[in-house]
C-alpha positions, 0 to 999 in steps of 0.5 A: 581606089587610091591607097595611102599610109597615115602618120597621126600626130599627138595633141591630147584631147585635140586628137578626136580630129583624127577621127574626122580625118579618117572618116573624110578620107574614106568618103573621098575614096582613099584606102588606108593601108597602114597607120603610125601614131604618136600619143592621141594619134596612137589611140586613134590609129590603134583602134582603126587598125583593130577594125574600128570604124570612124563611127565606132571611134566617135562612140568610144570618144563620147563614152569617156568621162572627163570626171574620171579620165585623169584618175590614178590607179594603185601602183601607178609610177610617180606622175602629176596625173593618171589616166585611169578613166582612159585605161578603163575604157581601153580595157573594155574595147581593146582587151587582150588584143595583140598586134597580130590581131590587127586588120592593117599594120600599125605602130606607135612611137615611144621613148625609153627614158632610161636610154633616151632612144625612140622605140617603135612599138610593133609587138605584144599587147596593143593596150600596152603600146597605147598606154606607153605612147600616151604617157606624157613625161611627168604628167602621166605614168610611164609604162614598163615593158621589159627593161624599158620605161616608156613615155610619149613618143612625141618627145622625139617624134610628134608626127611619126612620118618615118615610122609610117613610111617604114610600115608600108613604103609602097604608098604615099604618107599623109601626115596629120598634124595637130600642131599649128604652123609657126605663124600661129604660135603667138596665138596658141592658148596657154596650157593650164590644169583644167577644173575637171582633173582630180585635184581640188581647185583651191589647191590649183589656185594656190599653186598658181600663185606660188613661185613654184607654180609660176615656174611650172607654167614657164616650164610647160610653155617651154616644153610645148614650144620645143615639141612644136619646133621638133614637129615642124623640123621633122616634117621638113626633114621626113617630107610626107607626101601631104600634110593635113592640119585640122584647125584645132589650135584654139584648144589645149591638149587638156581642154574639155572639147566638143567631140562633134566639132573636132570631128568636123574640123578633121573632115574640113581639113581633108577637103581643104588639103584635097589638092595636095593629097591628090599630088601625092599620087603623081608619077613624080612623087612615086619615083621619089618614093621608090628612091628612098631607103626605108629602114626602121627610124628607131629601135623595134620593141620586138628586138628588145622584148620577147613577146611570145604572142607578138609578131612584127606588124609588117607581116600583117600587110596584105 
C-alpha cells in the first residue's frame, strides 16, 4: 500500500469535495499517513485524523443546517457573521478530543492577527484548532488561544503544503486545491451574501445599493483574487508531488451546495490526477524529497501556549 500525506486547502462550502478525494484515494489503495489543513480543509482533516471515515464525514456534512450555520453565539468577538451552527455540530462529534487522541498526525494553519505570524496548530483541544482555522477575518469571529487572536490560515497559507511535508517528510505530499487555475479566474462566480444567513434579506438588498455595500463587494472580490494568487504562488514555491483540483469552481464559498455532487467531484478529481499521483512515488521524486530540509514553516502553537493535556502531534506518528 502506497503511503502519502495530504495538504487540504480552504474553500468554504466547497470543502465537502475533500471527503470525496479521501474516499477515492482509499479506494485506489493509498494510505493517508498525515494531514495538514486550512479552513474547510482543516475541518475535514481534523475529523479524518480523529478516526472518521468518509461515510462518517458525509453524514456530518448532511447534518449541518444552513438556517443555523451562521448564527452568532453570545460573547463572539466582532464579526459580520458567526458559526454557531457549525460549532454546535463540532461540539457533538469532536467534544473534548485533544491532538494526542488522533489516529494520525494532523495540523491546521492559522494566523495571529496581532503579530501577523502564521501559526501551526498542533496541540491542545482539537475543536479550538478547527474554529481558529475557519475564522475568516471580519466574516467570522477570531479565536483567542493564550495571547494569540487567531484567524483563518488561508490569509498566508491557503493550501498548507509545507506544513504537510513537515508533519511527515517520509511520504509524498498531495495537495488538494479548491481554487481554480488562473485560466479560469475570469469565470469565477462573485461572492455574495446568501439568503440563508441570519440577516434580513431587505437589509442585504438595501446594503447592496449603497456606496458602502458596493465598496464591500470590491473589497471582497479583491481579497478573493489575493487569496487565489497566494495559493498559486505557494504551490509553485513549495512544489507538492501532485495536485488534485476538484472542479468545484461554479460554487462560491458561501453557496448552498449539493454535498453529494461535491463528493463525486472530489472522487473524479482523484481519478483524473491518478497518473500524476503515481509519479509522486517514483525514485526521482523520492531522491528530491530526501534532499529537502524539513522544518516548521511557521510558529508552533505549542511553543507559545502551555497545553498541559496537549502534545506535539508528530509524536503520534506510528
